[in-house]
MOPAC internal coordinates of N, CA, C and O (Angstrom, degrees):
PM7 1SCF
backbone

  N    0.0000 0     0.00 0     0.00 0    0    0    0
  C    1.4917 1     0.00 0     0.00 0    1    0    0
  C    1.5332 1   107.43 1     0.00 0    2    1    0
  O    1.2310 1   121.56 1   -39.35 1    3    2    1
  N    1.2981 1   114.62 1   140.65 1    3    2    1
  C    1.4800 1   121.23 1   177.02 1    5    3    2
  C    1.5232 1   108.62 1   -70.93 1    6    5    3
  O    1.2310 1   120.97 1   -35.31 1    7    6    5
  N    1.3278 1   115.74 1   144.69 1    7    6    5
  C    1.4505 1   121.40 1   179.02 1    9    7    6
  C    1.5192 1   111.46 1   -84.18 1   10    9    7
  O    1.2310 1   120.49 1   168.17 1   11   10    9
  N    1.3356 1   116.66 1   -11.83 1   11   10    9
  C    1.4971 1   122.30 1   177.43 1   13   11   10
  C    1.4775 1   109.97 1  -139.80 1   14   13   11
  O    1.2310 1   120.65 1   -26.70 1   15   14   13
  N    1.3264 1   116.37 1   153.30 1   15   14   13
  C    1.4882 1   121.45 1   174.71 1   17   15   14
  C    1.5295 1   106.69 1   -67.31 1   18   17   15
  O    1.2310 1   120.99 1   -43.20 1   19   18   17
  N    1.3290 1   115.72 1   136.80 1   19   18   17
  C    1.4183 1   120.81 1  -179.25 1   21   19   18
  C    1.5635 1   113.59 1   -71.77 1   22   21   19
  O    1.2310 1   120.44 1   159.71 1   23   22   21
  N    1.3215 1   116.75 1   -20.29 1   23   22   21
  C    1.4594 1   122.16 1  -178.83 1   25   23   22
  C    1.5028 1   111.78 1   -82.66 1   26   25   23
  O    1.2310 1   119.50 1   131.12 1   27   26   25
  N    1.3321 1   118.56 1   -48.88 1   27   26   25
  C    1.4215 1   121.63 1  -172.55 1   29   27   26
  C    1.5034 1   115.47 1  -123.61 1   30   29   27
  O    1.2310 1   119.88 1   175.78 1   31   30   29
  N    1.2874 1   117.83 1    -4.22 1   31   30   29
  C    1.4646 1   123.01 1   179.09 1   33   31   30
  C    1.4994 1   114.53 1    78.41 1   34   33   31
  O    1.2310 1   119.46 1  -164.27 1   35   34   33
  N    1.3404 1   118.63 1    15.73 1   35   34   33
  C    1.4174 1   123.40 1   179.94 1   37   35   34
  C    1.5716 1   111.56 1   -61.76 1   38   37   35
  O    1.2310 1   118.99 1   -47.77 1   39   38   37
  N    1.3309 1   119.53 1   132.23 1   39   38   37
  C    1.4337 1   118.05 1   179.97 1   41   39   38
  C    1.5198 1   111.03 1   -79.00 1   42   41   39
  O    1.2310 1   120.14 1   -18.07 1   43   42   41
  N    1.3079 1   117.34 1   161.93 1   43   42   41
  C    1.4917 1   123.00 1  -179.97 1   45   43   42
  C    1.5295 1   110.83 1   -54.18 1   46   45   43
  O    1.2310 1   119.97 1   -48.51 1   47   46   45
  N    1.3277 1   117.65 1   131.49 1   47   46   45
  C    1.4467 1   123.66 1   176.63 1   49   47   46
  C    1.5101 1   114.25 1    90.25 1   50   49   47
  O    1.2310 1   118.82 1   171.07 1   51   50   49
  N    1.3238 1   119.85 1    -8.93 1   51   50   49
  C    1.4909 1   121.33 1   177.77 1   53   51   50
  C    1.5347 1   110.14 1   -99.91 1   54   53   51
  O    1.2310 1   120.90 1   -22.12 1   55   54   53
  N    1.3674 1   115.88 1   157.88 1   55   54   53
  C    1.4723 1   117.57 1   177.01 1   57   55   54
  C    1.5331 1   108.69 1   -72.19 1   58   57   55
  O    1.2310 1   121.75 1   -29.87 1   59   58   57
  N    1.3222 1   114.26 1   150.13 1   59   58   57
  C    1.4879 1   118.72 1   178.54 1   61   59   58
  C    1.5002 1   111.25 1   -62.05 1   62   61   59
  O    1.2310 1   120.76 1   -20.62 1   63   62   61
  N    1.3324 1   116.16 1   159.38 1   63   62   61
  C    1.4521 1   120.81 1   172.33 1   65   63   62
  C    1.5468 1   109.58 1   -67.00 1   66   65   63
  O    1.2310 1   120.91 1   -26.67 1   67   66   65
  N    1.2985 1   115.87 1   153.33 1   67   66   65
  C    1.4375 1   121.83 1  -178.62 1   69   67   66
  C    1.5109 1   109.31 1   -56.94 1   70   69   67
  O    1.2310 1   120.05 1   -50.90 1   71   70   69
  N    1.3217 1   117.51 1   129.10 1   71   70   69
  C    1.4594 1   124.63 1   177.16 1   73   71   70
  C    1.4881 1   114.01 1    84.17 1   74   73   71
  O    1.2310 1   119.49 1  -173.91 1   75   74   73
  N    1.3596 1   118.57 1     6.09 1   75   74   73
  C    1.4937 1   121.19 1  -179.99 1   77   75   74
  C    1.5326 1   109.17 1   -60.61 1   78   77   75
  O    1.2310 1   121.67 1   -50.11 1   79   78   77
  N    1.3124 1   114.42 1   129.89 1   79   78   77
  C    1.5082 1   120.46 1   179.96 1   81   79   78
  C    1.5346 1   111.67 1   -75.33 1   82   81   79
  O    1.2310 1   118.99 1   179.93 1   83   82   81
  N    1.2862 1   119.53 1    -0.07 1   83   82   81
  C    1.4754 1   121.92 1  -178.13 1   85   83   82
  C    1.5326 1   112.10 1  -111.55 1   86   85   83
  O    1.2310 1   118.86 1  -179.70 1   87   86   85
  N    1.2877 1   119.77 1     0.30 1   87   86   85
  C    1.4352 1   121.22 1  -178.15 1   89   87   86
  C    1.5352 1   111.95 1   -76.96 1   90   89   87
  O    1.2310 1   120.68 1   -46.00 1   91   90   89
  N    1.3297 1   116.30 1   134.00 1   91   90   89
  C    1.4347 1   121.43 1  -179.42 1   93   91   90
  C    1.4996 1   110.50 1   -85.84 1   94   93   91
  O    1.2310 1   120.55 1   -35.00 1   95   94   93
  N    1.3308 1   116.56 1   145.00 1   95   94   93
  C    1.4471 1   121.28 1   175.27 1   97   95   94
  C    1.4983 1   111.79 1   -75.40 1   98   97   95
  O    1.2310 1   118.46 1   -47.82 1   99   98   97
  N    1.3481 1   120.54 1   132.18 1   99   98   97
  C    1.4439 1   121.59 1   179.46 1  101   99   98
  C    1.5246 1   112.48 1   -70.26 1  102  101   99
  O    1.2310 1   120.36 1   163.46 1  103  102  101
  N    1.3059 1   116.92 1   -16.54 1  103  102  101
  C    1.4761 1   119.69 1   179.90 1  105  103  102
  C    1.5194 1   114.04 1   -86.72 1  106  105  103
  O    1.2310 1   120.95 1   129.83 1  107  106  105
  N    1.3467 1   115.79 1   -50.17 1  107  106  105
  C    1.4882 1   119.24 1  -173.76 1  109  107  106
  C    1.5272 1   113.84 1  -113.12 1  110  109  107
  O    1.2310 1   120.38 1   166.17 1  111  110  109
  N    1.3580 1   116.88 1   -13.83 1  111  110  109
  C    1.4866 1   119.88 1  -178.91 1  113  111  110
  C    1.5168 1   113.58 1    83.18 1  114  113  111
  O    1.2310 1   120.26 1   176.33 1  115  114  113
  N    1.3348 1   117.11 1    -3.67 1  115  114  113
  C    1.4615 1   121.38 1   175.71 1  117  115  114
  C    1.5337 1   110.39 1   -76.44 1  118  117  115
  O    1.2310 1   121.71 1     4.60 1  119  118  117
  N    1.3159 1   114.32 1  -175.40 1  119  118  117
  C    1.4758 1   120.20 1   177.03 1  121  119  118
  C    1.5389 1   107.55 1   -71.38 1  122  121  119
  O    1.2310 1   120.85 1   -61.32 1  123  122  121
  N    1.3110 1   115.98 1   118.68 1  123  122  121
  C    1.4855 1   121.72 1  -172.00 1  125  123  122
  C    1.5188 1   112.54 1   -54.77 1  126  125  123
  O    1.2310 1   118.37 1   135.50 1  127  126  125
  N    1.3036 1   120.71 1   -44.50 1  127  126  125
  C    1.4391 1   124.67 1  -174.91 1  129  127  126
  C    1.5269 1   113.72 1   -73.57 1  130  129  127
  O    1.2310 1   119.65 1   171.93 1  131  130  129
  N    1.3524 1   118.28 1    -8.07 1  131  130  129
  C    1.4193 1   120.67 1  -175.39 1  133  131  130
  C    1.5504 1   113.43 1  -129.06 1  134  133  131
  O    1.2310 1   118.73 1   169.56 1  135  134  133
  N    1.3105 1   120.03 1   -10.44 1  135  134  133
  C    1.4603 1   121.43 1  -170.11 1  137  135  134
  C    1.5473 1   111.80 1   -75.35 1  138  137  135
  O    1.2310 1   118.97 1   151.66 1  139  138  137
  N    1.3267 1   119.56 1   -28.34 1  139  138  137
  C    1.4361 1   121.67 1   178.53 1  141  139  138
  C    1.5544 1   112.17 1    99.50 1  142  141  139
  O    1.2310 1   118.44 1   171.20 1  143  142  141
  N    1.2689 1   120.57 1    -8.80 1  143  142  141
  C    1.4745 1   121.83 1  -177.76 1  145  143  142
  C    1.5366 1   110.29 1   -63.27 1  146  145  143
  O    1.2310 1   119.35 1   138.61 1  147  146  145
  N    1.3505 1   118.85 1   -41.39 1  147  146  145
  C    1.4515 1   123.45 1   179.59 1  149  147  146
  C    1.5124 1   109.13 1   -69.94 1  150  149  147
  O    1.2310 1   121.09 1   136.11 1  151  150  149
  N    1.2907 1   115.53 1   -43.89 1  151  150  149
  C    1.4723 1   121.54 1  -176.04 1  153  151  150
  C    1.5185 1   111.45 1   -60.82 1  154  153  151
  O    1.2310 1   121.06 1   138.83 1  155  154  153
  N    1.3243 1   115.58 1   -41.17 1  155  154  153
  C    1.4705 1   120.04 1  -179.27 1  157  155  154
  C    1.5447 1   113.31 1   -62.61 1  158  157  155
  O    1.2310 1   120.03 1   159.80 1  159  158  157
  N    1.3401 1   117.55 1   -20.20 1  159  158  157
  C    1.4702 1   121.82 1   180.00 1  161  159  158
  C    1.4845 1   112.86 1   -83.44 1  162  161  159
  O    1.2310 1   119.56 1   172.24 1  163  162  161
  N    1.3270 1   118.45 1    -7.76 1  163  162  161
  C    1.4413 1   124.67 1  -176.59 1  165  163  162
  C    1.5311 1   109.89 1   -93.33 1  166  165  163
  O    1.2310 1   120.15 1   -24.68 1  167  166  165
  N    1.3741 1   117.32 1   155.32 1  167  166  165
  C    1.4436 1   120.64 1   176.45 1  169  167  166
  C    1.5362 1   108.34 1   -60.43 1  170  169  167
  O    1.2310 1   120.40 1   -30.12 1  171  170  169
  N    1.3108 1   116.83 1   149.88 1  171  170  169
  C    1.4829 1   121.51 1  -178.60 1  173  171  170
  C    1.5415 1   112.79 1   -53.71 1  174  173  171
  O    1.2310 1   120.42 1   140.09 1  175  174  173
  N    1.3257 1   116.80 1   -39.91 1  175  174  173
  C    1.4486 1   120.11 1  -179.85 1  177  175  174
  C    1.5521 1   113.24 1   -62.38 1  178  177  175
  O    1.2310 1   121.34 1   143.48 1  179  178  177
  N    1.3067 1   115.04 1   -36.52 1  179  178  177
  C    1.4775 1   119.68 1   177.96 1  181  179  178
  C    1.5228 1   109.09 1   -73.00 1  182  181  179
  O    1.2310 1   119.94 1   143.30 1  183  182  181
  N    1.3416 1   117.72 1   -36.70 1  183  182  181
  C    1.5092 1   120.87 1   178.56 1  185  183  182
  C    1.5607 1   107.68 1   -60.51 1  186  185  183
  O    1.2310 1   120.35 1   134.37 1  187  186  185
  N    1.3040 1   116.94 1   -45.63 1  187  186  185
  C    1.4745 1   119.17 1   179.26 1  189  187  186
  C    1.5130 1   111.44 1   -63.10 1  190  189  187
  O    1.2310 1   121.02 1   138.62 1  191  190  189
  N    1.3501 1   115.66 1   -41.38 1  191  190  189
  C    1.4527 1   120.68 1  -175.79 1  193  191  190
  C    1.5459 1   111.60 1   -62.19 1  194  193  191
  O    1.2310 1   119.66 1   139.31 1  195  194  193
  N    1.3700 1   118.26 1   -40.69 1  195  194  193
  C    1.4311 1   119.82 1  -177.12 1  197  195  194
  C    1.5219 1   111.90 1   -88.62 1  198  197  195
  O    1.2310 1   120.44 1   179.01 1  199  198  197
  N    1.3225 1   116.77 1    -0.99 1  199  198  197
  C    1.4485 1   119.80 1   173.29 1  201  199  198
  C    1.4921 1   115.32 1    63.29 1  202  201  199
  O    1.2310 1   119.55 1  -154.67 1  203  202  201
  N    1.3246 1   118.47 1    25.33 1  203  202  201
  C    1.4773 1   122.21 1   179.14 1  205  203  202
  C    1.5548 1   113.99 1    83.04 1  206  205  203
  O    1.2310 1   120.48 1  -176.08 1  207  206  205
  N    1.3548 1   116.68 1     3.92 1  207  206  205
  C    1.4266 1   119.03 1   179.13 1  209  207  206
  C    1.5216 1   111.43 1  -110.74 1  210  209  207
  O    1.2310 1   120.61 1   -77.20 1  211  210  209
  N    1.2776 1   116.45 1   102.80 1  211  210  209
  C    1.4940 1   123.04 1  -176.80 1  213  211  210
  C    1.5194 1   111.03 1   -59.19 1  214  213  211
  O    1.2310 1   120.49 1   150.61 1  215  214  213
  N    1.3058 1   116.67 1   -29.39 1  215  214  213
  C    1.4950 1   119.84 1  -176.25 1  217  215  214
  C    1.5425 1   111.90 1   -58.68 1  218  217  215
  O    1.2310 1   120.08 1   156.72 1  219  218  217
  N    1.3472 1   117.45 1   -23.28 1  219  218  217
  C    1.4321 1   118.96 1  -178.85 1  221  219  218
  C    1.5363 1   113.72 1   -84.81 1  222  221  219
  O    1.2310 1   120.94 1   174.39 1  223  222  221
  N    1.3281 1   115.80 1    -5.61 1  223  222  221
  C    1.4764 1   119.15 1   176.42 1  225  223  222
  C    1.5084 1   109.69 1   -80.38 1  226  225  223
  O    1.2310 1   120.55 1   -37.57 1  227  226  225
  N    1.3320 1   116.56 1   142.43 1  227  226  225
  C    1.4773 1   120.62 1   175.53 1  229  227  226
  C    1.5294 1   108.62 1   -62.36 1  230  229  227
  O    1.2310 1   120.10 1   -29.47 1  231  230  229
  N    1.3177 1   117.41 1   150.53 1  231  230  229
  C    1.4205 1   120.77 1   180.00 1  233  231  230
  C    1.5615 1   111.22 1   -60.48 1  234  233  231
  O    1.2310 1   120.30 1   148.19 1  235  234  233
  N    1.3184 1   117.02 1   -31.81 1  235  234  233
  C    1.4495 1   121.20 1  -179.47 1  237  235  234
  C    1.5633 1   111.49 1   -60.59 1  238  237  235
  O    1.2310 1   120.04 1   150.97 1  239  238  237
  N    1.3056 1   117.52 1   -29.03 1  239  238  237
  C    1.4393 1   123.26 1   178.16 1  241  239  238
  C    1.5245 1   109.12 1   -87.37 1  242  241  239
  O    1.2310 1   119.12 1   137.07 1  243  242  241
  N    1.2903 1   119.28 1   -42.93 1  243  242  241
  C    1.4120 1   125.23 1  -172.99 1  245  243  242
  C    1.5598 1   114.06 1   -72.18 1  246  245  243
  O    1.2310 1   121.56 1   130.86 1  247  246  245
  N    1.3039 1   114.63 1   -49.14 1  247  246  245
  C    1.5032 1   119.59 1  -174.68 1  249  247  246
  C    1.5069 1   116.07 1   -56.87 1  250  249  247
  O    1.2310 1   118.05 1   136.54 1  251  250  249
  N    1.3601 1   121.32 1   -43.46 1  251  250  249
  C    1.4241 1   117.59 1  -178.65 1  253  251  250
  C    1.5533 1   113.81 1   -69.40 1  254  253  251
  O    1.2310 1   119.76 1   166.65 1  255  254  253
  N    1.3346 1   118.07 1   -13.35 1  255  254  253
  C    1.4031 1   121.82 1  -179.55 1  257  255  254
  C    1.5671 1   112.57 1   -83.86 1  258  257  255
  O    1.2310 1   121.96 1   169.73 1  259  258  257
  N    1.3176 1   113.85 1   -10.27 1  259  258  257
  C    1.4318 1   119.72 1  -175.20 1  261  259  258
  C    1.4985 1   114.84 1  -125.58 1  262  261  259
  O    1.2310 1   118.53 1  -116.25 1  263  262  261
  N    1.3176 1   120.40 1    63.75 1  263  262  261
  C    1.4268 1   119.49 1   174.43 1  265  263  262
  C    1.5229 1   110.29 1   -73.61 1  266  265  263
  O    1.2310 1   121.23 1   -23.90 1  267  266  265
  N    1.2919 1   115.25 1   156.10 1  267  266  265
  C    1.5005 1   116.54 1   179.13 1  269  267  266
  C    1.4949 1   111.20 1    77.15 1  270  269  267
  O    1.2310 1   119.25 1  -144.68 1  271  270  269
  N    1.3486 1   119.04 1    35.32 1  271  270  269
  C    1.4713 1   119.97 1  -179.13 1  273  271  270
  C    1.5088 1   108.43 1   -62.62 1  274  273  271
  O    1.2310 1   120.54 1   -33.76 1  275  274  273
  N    1.3295 1   116.58 1   146.24 1  275  274  273
  C    1.4712 1   122.22 1  -179.14 1  277  275  274
  C    1.4863 1   110.36 1   -87.84 1  278  277  275
  O    1.2310 1   119.27 1   -42.50 1  279  278  277
  N    1.3334 1   118.99 1   137.50 1  279  278  277
  C    1.4397 1   122.75 1  -179.65 1  281  279  278
  C    1.5343 1   111.32 1   -74.57 1  282  281  279
  O    1.2310 1   121.68 1   -20.95 1  283  282  281
  N    1.3279 1   114.40 1   159.05 1  283  282  281
  C    1.4814 1   119.84 1   170.43 1  285  283  282
  C    1.4846 1   109.26 1   -76.44 1  286  285  283
  O    1.2310 1   117.83 1   -41.41 1  287  286  285
  N    1.3446 1   121.73 1   138.59 1  287  286  285
  C    1.4560 1   124.45 1   -11.54 1  289  287  286
  C    1.5258 1   111.30 1   -89.02 1  290  289  287
  O    1.2310 1   120.52 1   -28.55 1  291  290  289
  N    1.2906 1   116.61 1   151.45 1  291  290  289
  C    1.4614 1   120.73 1   173.30 1  293  291  290
  C    1.4824 1   110.56 1  -133.29 1  294  293  291
  O    1.2310 1   117.97 1   -51.08 1  295  294  293
  N    1.3217 1   121.47 1   128.92 1  295  294  293
  C    1.4534 1   123.46 1     0.41 1  297  295  294
  C    1.5167 1   111.60 1   -69.70 1  298  297  295
  O    1.2310 1   120.35 1   -27.54 1  299  298  297
  N    1.3429 1   116.94 1   152.46 1  299  298  297
  C    1.4990 1   119.87 1  -179.33 1  301  299  298
  C    1.5230 1   109.53 1   -59.99 1  302  301  299
  O    1.2310 1   121.76 1   -37.07 1  303  302  301
  N    1.2277 1   114.24 1   142.93 1  303  302  301
  C    1.4661 1   120.37 1   178.97 1  305  303  302
  C    1.5111 1   111.35 1  -102.54 1  306  305  303
  O    1.2310 1   120.33 1   -33.72 1  307  306  305
  N    1.2873 1   116.98 1   146.28 1  307  306  305
  C    1.4669 1   119.74 1   177.36 1  309  307  306
  C    1.5214 1   110.38 1   -67.46 1  310  309  307
  O    1.2310 1   120.46 1   -35.04 1  311  310  309
  N    1.3050 1   116.72 1   144.96 1  311  310  309
  C    1.4490 1   121.01 1   179.93 1  313  311  310
  C    1.5292 1   109.98 1  -101.74 1  314  313  311
  O    1.2310 1   119.30 1   165.50 1  315  314  313
  N    1.3262 1   118.95 1   -14.50 1  315  314  313
  C    1.4612 1   119.76 1  -178.83 1  317  315  314
  C    1.5015 1   113.63 1  -100.06 1  318  317  315
  O    1.2310 1   120.10 1   180.00 1  319  318  317

């Protein structure tokens, strides 16, 4: 197992960096920045503005929508 995320360099047990393409969604388990769970929580006008790509949202908008972020790696991998 890698000691850090290959996308953002996050160490084991820490939340991914904002916008990391490898972070899992705590709701559905898919890729957080592409699954749509965060996007569906935003007003429709904001959804249209970002064109379905959460990565373009400022962290101040995105972070409060995602409490309980999953640490790297998720799902946890066995070490033995």
